[in-house]
N, C-alpha and C positions, 0 to 999 in steps of 0.2 A: 684377864689373861685366860682363865678357862673358858670363857665365852668366845673368845678368838680362837683357841685351839678347837673348841667344838665346830666353829664356822668352818674352820680350816679343814678339819676332819671331814665335815659334810661335803665341802667342794671338792676333797680329793676324793672321796668315795664316788661322788657322782661323776667326776672325771674320768675315774678308773672304770666306773660301770660304763659310761659312753664309749671310751676307748674298747674295752671288750666287745660291746654291741657293733661298733664300728669295724672291728677286726672280723667279726663274725659275718657281719653283712658283707664285706667286702670278700671273705673266704666263699659265702654262697654265691657272689657273682663270678668268681673265677672259677670254682668248682661246681659249680650247679648251674641251673638255667641254660644248659646246652641244647643243641637243636634236638626238637623231636623229630625221629627219625622213623617211627613206627606207630601204629594205630590208626585213628582217624581224626581228622580235623574239619570243622565245619566252616566252609568259607564263603565270601561274596566275590562274585567276578567270573567263576567258572560256568559254563552251560551244562557240564555234566562231570561225572566222577574223573578225577586225574590221578593216577597212582605214580608215585616216585619211590623207585626201588633203588635203594644204594646198595652197591656190592661191597665186597669184603675191603676194598680199597677206598671206600667213601665216594665213589663215582655215581651220580644219580642217573638212572635210566627211567626217562618219564614217557608215560604212557597216557594217550588220550585219544578221543574219537575224532577231534578236530584239530586243525593247525593252531588255531588260537588258543585251545586249551593246553596244547603241549607247550606253547610259549608262556601261559600262564604259569604252568607248572616249573619251568625254567626260572621263572622270576621268584617264585616261591622257594626253590631250593637254593639260588644263589644268596638270596635275603637271609635265608637261615643260617648258611655257612659264612658269608661274606659281607653282611649288612654294614659293618662299621668301614671296611676297606671301599666299598662302594660310596658311602657317605663321603669319606675324605676326599675320593677322586673328584665327585661332583663339586665340592665345596673348594677344591683346588683350583679348578678351572673357573668356576663362577665368582671367585673373589670372597667366598664367604667362610673360611677357615677361622679367621679370628671369632667369628660368633660361636665356634665350639671350643677352641683352645685359648682364646685369649690373644693379647697384645702381640706375642711372640710370632704370630703369624700375618702381621700387618704389612710386612714388605711382600709376602707372597701373594696377598689379597691385592695389593696395590698393583703389582706386575700383571695380575689376571685381569684386572679392570682395565688397565691401561692398553692390554694387548687385545682386548675386547672378545674374550671367548663367548661369553654369553650372547651377544650380538650376532657371532657367527653361527652358534647353535640354534638360535631362533630363526636365522635366515634358512639354515638347512632344514630344519624342522618343517617350514612352511612348503618346501619344494619336495617333500617326500611323496612318492606314489601311494594310491590308498591302501593296496596291500601290506606295504611296509609300515606305514602308519598304524594299520590295524594291529600288525605284529607288535610293534612299540607299545601300543595301549594295552594289549593283553598282557605282555611281560610287565608292563607297570603295574597293571592290576594284582598280578600274581605278586610282586615285590610288596605292595601294601597289605595284601592279605596275610602274607607272613608277619608284617610289622603288626597288624591288629590281632594276630594270634599269639604274639609275645615274642617275636624274632628280635634278638638284641645281641649284645656283646658286652664283655667286660670292660672295654675303654669307655664305654658310656657311664659305667659305675664310677670310674675314675673322674670323669670330666661333669658328673652331675648333669647328665643330658638323656635324651633318648632320640631314636631315628624317627626324621620327618618323612612325610609322604613323598613317594616317588612318582616322577613325571616322565613323559618320552623325553623332553629336551634334556633329562638328566642322562638318559642313555646316549645322547649324542654328545654331552659333555665328556663321558667316559671315552667315547671314540676319540675326541679330539685330543684328550689327555695324552694318548697313545700317538696321535698325529703330531703333536707338538714335540713329544720325546724322540720320535724317529724323524724329525725334520730339522736338519743343521746347516750350517754353512756361516753364520755370523760369528762363530767362535774363531774361525780362520782370519777373520779382519780384526777381531781384538787381539790374537795373537801377533798379527802383522804390526798393528799399531803399538802394541805393549814391546815389540822387540826393536822398533825404531828407534828408540832412545839409546840403543847401545851398538846396533850392528848396521851395517850399510844394506843397501838394497840387495846386492849380490850374496852377501852373508845370509840375509833372510831367507833369500829364496834357495840357498844350500841347507840353511837349518830346517826349512819347511819342505824339505825335499820331495820332488815328484814322484809319481809312481814308477817303480823300478823296472827297467828295460827286461830283466829275467824272469819277471812274474807273468803267470797266465792271465787272460782275459777270459770272460764267460762267453761271449758271443765271437764266434770265428767268422773270417772272411767268408762272404757268400751266403752267412745264413739269415742276413737281415732283408727285409723286402725293400730294398732301394739299392740304387747303382751309386758309387762314388762321384760326388759331383767336383770336388775339391780337395787339396793336400788335407791331410789329417791335422786336427787342431790339436795343441798340446794339452796335457791332461791337468795343467796347473799345480798349485801349491798343495802339499798334502799336509795338514796338520794330524799328528798321531791321533789314531782314533781312539776317543775316549768315550764315545757315544756307544749306546747298545747295538749290537749287531747279530750276526747268526750264520751258520752255516745251513745251506740246502743244496741238495744233489739228487738227481734222478738218472736212473740208467734203463735202457730198453731190455724188452725181454730176451734179446739174443745175447746181450751182455750179463744179464743177471744169472743166466744158466738156469732158470725155472720158466721159461717161456713166456714170462709176463713182467712188466715193469717192476721196479723197486724205487721208493722215494723216501728220503730221509731229510729231515728237519730238527734243528735244535736251535731255537731263539735264544739270544744272550740278552739278558734284561738284569737290571739290579735285583739281587736276591732279597727275600723278605719273609717274614712269617706273618700273614700268609704270603705266597706266591703271587706273580701277576697273572696267571693263568687258572681257570677252573675247567677240569674236563666233564664232559656230559655225553650220554646218550640220548637223542631226541628221535622218538619212534613216531615220525610225522606221516601223515597220510600218504604223500608221495615218496616214502622211502626213508631209511634211517639217515641221521647225520650224527656223527661221531668224532670228538676230539676237543680243542681247547677253545673256550669263550674268554672273553675279558669280562671279569666281574662288573656288572652295571650294564652290561650290552648282551642283547640275545642274538649274538652271532657266533657260528662256528668259523673261526678266523684260521685254524690249521686243523686239518683232519681229513675224514672222507665221507661221503655218501655211499650210495649203491655201486657206484661206477666210476667215480674219480676220487683222486687223493691229491692233496695240494699242501704246499708249505709255502713259507716266507722268510725272507730276510730283508734287511734294511740296504738299501741302494744308498750308499753314501755320498751322494752328488750334492754340491753345494746350491741348497734350494733356500737360502736367507741371507740377505744382505742388510748391512747397516749403511744407510745413504744419507746425505744431506737433505733436508726437507727443500725442494725446488722453489726458487723465488717466485712468489705470486700463486703458490699452490693454494687451493680451497681448502680450509681448515675446518672442520667440524668439532664443536666443544660440547662436553657434558659434565655436569657436576654428579659424583659418584659418593654415595655415603656409606661408610663401612663401619659396621657395629662391631664392638669388641666386648667380649665377656671379661669380667674381672672378678676372681674370687667366686666363679660360679653363680653368682646372684646380682652382681652390680654391672652396670652397662655404661659404655661411653663409645662415642662415635667421633669420627673425624671425616671432613669432607675433601675430596680428591678432584682435581679437575683433570680429565682425560681428553685427549685431542688425536684426531686422525685425519688423514688425507686419502685420497683415493688409491694411493701406492702403499699405504699402510699406517699404523698407528706410530704417533711420535713419542718418542722415548723420554721420560723424565730421568736426568742424570741421579737424583736422589735415589731412584730404585733400579737404575740400570749401570753396568760397568761400562764406562765410556772413556776411561784413562787413556790418553795418548792420541785420541781423536783431535782433528781440528775443531776450533771453536765454532760454534752454531748449533741450531737444533738438528737432531736426527731422528730418522724413522726407520723402522724395521719393515722390510719388504720381504715376505715370505709365501710360499704356496699353502702354509699350513691353515692359514686363516681364510682362504678364498671362499665365498659363500656358495659358490656353486660346484662345490666338491660333493659329487654324489658316491663318496666312500661308503656308506651304510648301504646304499643301494647297489653298490658292485658287490660287496661281501655277500649280502643277502642272494643276489644272483648267481655269485660264484658257488655257493654251497648248494644251489638246485640244477647247476648245469650238468649235462649229460655227455658233454664230450669236450676235448680240447678246444676245438674251435668255440663252442658255446661258451666255455669258460673264458678265452680270450676276448670274447665279445663283451662279457659281463664287466670287464675292467674299463670299458670305454669312457666311462665318466668318472674315473678315478684321478682325482687331482694330486691328492697327498694322504698319508705321507708317501716318499719316494720308497718304493719297496721292489723286490725282486721276486716273483712267484714260480715254483716249480709246480708241475702238475702232471698226471700220469692217468691214464685210463685203462680200464680192463679190456679195451679193443686192442692195446699195444701202443697206442700212441703215447708220447712225451713232449713235453714242451717247457718253455720258460718265456717269461715276460716280465718287464719292468714298467709298468703303469706309472703314470705321473706327469704332471704339468712341470718340465725340466726348464729351466731358463736358457734362453738362447743369448749367448753372449759373443760380444765382438771381441776383436784383437785386443782392445784394452780391458778386456775382463768386464765391461759393463753389461748389466742385464737389459737386453734390447728386445724383450718378447718371449715367447715360447718356442722351443724345438718344434717344427712342423710335424704333420701325420707321418711324413714320409721318413722322419728319422725316428720313427718308434722302434724301442729294443723289443724284440720278440722273435722266437725260433722254435722249430717244431722238427722232432725227428731227425736229428743231426746224424751225419754219416758215421761219425765216431760212435755214436750209440749212447752218449751221455751229455749231460749239461752239470755243472757245479758253479756255485757262488759262495763267496764268505766274505762280503763287503769288500770286494776287490774292485778295480776299475773295470766296468762291463764290456764296453763297445770294443770291437777289433780296431786296429791301429789306423785302417782307412776309414774310421767313422768322422765324417766331417765336421762335427759339432764338438766345441770344448766341453769336457764333464769333469772340472775341478771338484774336489772333495776330500773327504778324509779317508781315504782307500787303504785296506788292508792288504797285504800282498802274501803273507805267510801261511796262513790256513789253507788259502785256495791252492797254494803251491803243493802242499801235502796231499790235499784231496785229489788234485788233478794227477799227481805222480801215481797214487794208489788205482784210481780209476782208469788210468791210462795203460796199465800192465794188461798182459793177457790174463785169461782166467775168468771164472765166474763172479760177480758180485752180488751174492745173494742176499737175504735179509740179515742172515747172521753176520755177514761182511759188512754190511752197513753199520750194524750196531757197534761192531769192533772199531770201526772207521770213527764212529761218533765218540768212543772212548779213547781214541788214539792220543797219546801224550808226547809225541815226538816233537821236538822243538827244531824248527827249520832255521831259526835265528841261531840256536847253538850249533848246529852243523855249519852254517855260515861262517861263524866266527871261530871254528875250531883251528884253522890255520893261524889266525893271531894269537890264541892260547899256546899253540905250538912255539911260536916264535916269540912269546913273551919272555921279559927279562927280569923276573922278581929278584929280590935282594935279600930276603929272610929264607931260613930254612923252611918255616911254614908255608911261605908264599911258593917255595919251589915244589913242597909235597902236594900242595893244591893244585899246581899246575900238572903234576904227574897224574893225579887223579882225573883232573878234567880232560887230559889228553886220552886216557884210556876209557872214558865214559862213552856211551852209546848215543847220548843226547835225548833219551827218554826221561821226562819229568814224572817219574813214578812215586806213588807216595812212600815207599819204602827206600827211596834213593837218597844217600847223603850228597852224590855229587851234584844233583838237582838244587839242594839248599846252597852248596858252595858256589855254583854257577850264579845263583841268583844274589848271593852277597856281593860277587864279583860284579855283576851290572850294576848294583846298587852303588858301587864305587866308583866303576867305570865312566858312567855317564857324566856326573860332576867333574871328575878327572879331564874329561874330554873338553867339555864346552863351559866349564864353570869360569875360567878366566875371561872368555868373550863375553859371557852373559853378565858376571857380576853374582853377588849373593842373593840379592833379590829375585832376579830372574830365574836364576837356577833353582830356586826353590819352587818358583812357579812352573818350570820345565822340568821337573826333576825326573819325571818318567811315567811310564815307560816311553822311551824315544826310539823304539826298535828300528823303524826305518831310517832314521837317521844314522843311528849306531852302524846298520848294516852297511850304508853306503860310505860312511866315514871310515869304517875299520875292514871293511871287505872289498870296497870298489875304489872309487876315486876321490874321496875328500880326505885323504890322508893329512892334509896340512893341518886340519883342526887339532891333530896331536900335538903340535907345538904350543908349549905354554907361552903365551904373549907376555906374561908377567916376569919372564926370566930372559932378559935381552941378551944376556951373554952366551945362551945355548939354545939349540934347536932340538926340541924333544922329537922322539919317534914313536910311532904307535906300538911297537913292542916295548918300550920303557914305559909309556903310560898304561899299557896291559898288565906289565910286570907289577908297577906301584898298586894297581888296584888289587892284584892277586895277593899282595902282601897285606893290603889293609883288609880285604875279605877274610883272609885266614884269621888275622887278629881280631876282627869284629865277631866272627862266628864264634871264636873259642871264648871270647868274653860273654856272648850272649848265651851259648848254649853249653858252655864247658868243654874241655878239651877232648872228652871221648865222643867219637863219632857216632856211637848207638843213640846219642842224643840229636843228631844232626838230620833225622829223616824228614823228607819233604812234607811228608802229609801231617807231621807234628806241628810244623811251623806254618803250614800253608792250609789251614781250616777253612771250610766254606761256612760263612756265617750269615743265619738267617734270622734277624732280628725284627722284633714288633715295634712298630713306629712309635707306639704309646707306651705299652707295658714293659717293654725292656728298659726304659729309662726311669723305671721306678726303683727307689731306694730300697735295699736290703732283699726284696724279692723279685727284682726286674730279670736278673740273670735265669731266673725258671723258665722265661718265655723266650728266651734266646736259643736257638738250636746251632749247635757247631759240629761238623762231620769232617773227617779227612777228605782232602781233596788233591788229586794229582792235576798234572798239566801247568800251563802258564798262559800268558796273553797270546802267545804265537803258536800253540798247539791247537789241533782240532778240538780236542776236549778242553776248550777254552776256559781258564780262571784267571781273569786279570787281577793283577795286585799293583799296588804303587810303591815304588822304590823309596819314596820319602817316608812311609809309615814306618813304624818301629818294628813291626813285624812283617809277614808276608800273607796276613789273612784275605782272603777274598770275599767281595761281597758282589761280584759281577761274574756271571757264569750262564750256561746253559741250563738253567731250572726246569724246563721242560724239554722232552726228546720225543719224537716220534719216528718209527721205521714202518712204512706202510708197505704191505705184500699185496700187489694188485692180483696175484694169483689167488689169494684167499683174505679178503679184507678184514675178516675177523680175526685173522693172525697177527693185524698191526699191532706193534707194541709201543706203549706210552710210558713215560716217566713224568713226573710232576712234583718237584719238592718244594717245601718240606712235606706237605700233606693238602688234602682239599679243603679242610676246613679251618677257618680263621679264628675259631673259638678254642681257648685253650683247655677247655674241659673235654673237648671231644679227643677220641683216640685218633682221630685224623688230623689233628694238627701237626704231627711231626713222624707219623709211621712211614712215610715214603721217603725219608731224607736218607737213610742208610741204604736202601734200594738204590736211590740215584747215585750215591757215593760209589757203589759197587758197579753202575752203568747196568742195572738189572731193571728189564721193563716188564709190563703187564699188559693184557688182553682186556678190551672193553667191547665184548662180544654183542650181537645185535641179533642173534639166532635163537633167542628164547623168549617166552611170553611172562608176564606178571604172575599169572597162575602156577608158573613151574619155575620160580627163580632159582639161580644158583646158590650154592652153599654159602651160607655167610652172610646172606643179604637181609636186608630191613625194609619193610613196605610201609609206606606212609600213603594213607588215602586222602584226598581232598574232596569232600564231600559238598556240593553246592547247598546254600541255605535254601 
């Protein structure tokens, strides 16, 4: 017994010692080993010294004598701050996540292999022009120099791994990740087939309601470079927009009050720590480029050079279809081996058979949701995987353009993703263009080719003095081609209302409009709230509050919270009887376009509860029941005192780290939460889903820009939660509260590295 106790004591002591050492090691990974941002580093791959000057916000300003060395410095800086994010992105697109995180990524890897993203990246790499290929080579060399110098991230410690070398095709994979994310349409077909089990075709068309007649279009009659050839095509079904979006608008110098244009952009993407964008200033031989890059790629996708500013938002056109595999189609096959880590040190693999045709990859129902589709093999046809997409070449050329016309010309090879780009010049020109290879659809909705060149959506210097888009339906009603998609009507309505008013629309006004939290949907539903018939005292009190509310989703608004609880109850009350419990959960919300049409326009028949055959319910009755339910639910969740009902308290923006936030005990340390106003229909967008327990948002405009073409150095940026993906860095979360308060900062290019601004840190990369 004594020997056993000694052995047990020894084992326990060793275990405790190992645990202490493990905790100490993990603590060092989390709190130490942060990016080296000052001093000197000797590197391979640069031809001369490169200076990376990080300003007080963590934005790198990169100075070098040659273009190649500037992009080398960008690769080095991005890898220092975002290497794990970059690694996850390329692995996601190449189907190699399981090599890092194990079997839980098996389905993601299988989908990536089936969709063939690596094949697409390889084909696009071979077609790159020499200058762009040299740029990707220089950038990759910079990433690899940073890895060699010790660039890492705590996630690698948790996963017992380290970053591997970067290749030019990895940068194209990063671009394809955004292309895939921003190209949609197959979700509409999934919705239609899912609803078919419960609803008639007429009811499905009503539920997936088309673009409303009251909502603005971006391009106006007479602005497009073609004449009307035939009656306008219908816009088609609208699945409520759940995909990433954005706002962008540009006003002329005559409308800005400054004599020069003003351009605003705020892309809406899933929030995370780190976020999807990385701000930079590249001091290139042909002039500065300032703005947002995608980690893993060396392109300023939103920003300005010395003479132009540009922004982008998603054109929510249907550009992906799920189709039957044609009879007799030539099918190519390949066996793919997916390797999976287990417990960090063990490996196993499985073989996947992938198939594709000239029209697209064949979808394996094991890995793709095809419920409700007719029997038989299905393929995905999408513009996102077109091998001749010259997206990288287009963005590279756009950043070097010196006029609006040059900018337009730079997009001619852009196939995907469907985007709308705003642009403004110091010369005074403004423009908007929607590049992409959009499906040409027949009367039956079938994809019959591409909309021809004369149907290109672009405009310059409109007589109104402004362009605006916010994922709305783009062409005017006379446009002769069908453009179905997931169009949003509410934000562009508010932006257009403000821009159409007389008076100046200066940079400060643009920033205020980016922060505008007025809900157009709340405004349109106000008559229904006034007519509602609640049956409880608390429901009637809620009605009074909402009748007197101004419709602004402020952080300190009690009514905004009450309104959101009402919407949560209203949707299922309206269509739950038609859809049934399972589909109601699937389509729980937000269903803003349908709610608007059913309750503010012409589909009031949906208010009748079909499960009560003896009565016909009206919309005021349904709205009243929802008020009763909302008041009761809110009091139960937040207590009876309205002081606890403030919207910002229940509607936090959440920035989670993909790996670290899921750790037990310490995971919350890596998640950032800040109060957030707005909702899914306000310009200051903050989408929340009404089926969740709370109203937290993980989808918003994490990056914002307001460019002043009268003084491009006065352009204001925001980028939440911070520039760095390393929790040890002070720049991991330092920009989140500024963003929450809609406060921007400048990224100036009018200084040199020998006289940096206050608070800057200088890192010199010296060639071996």
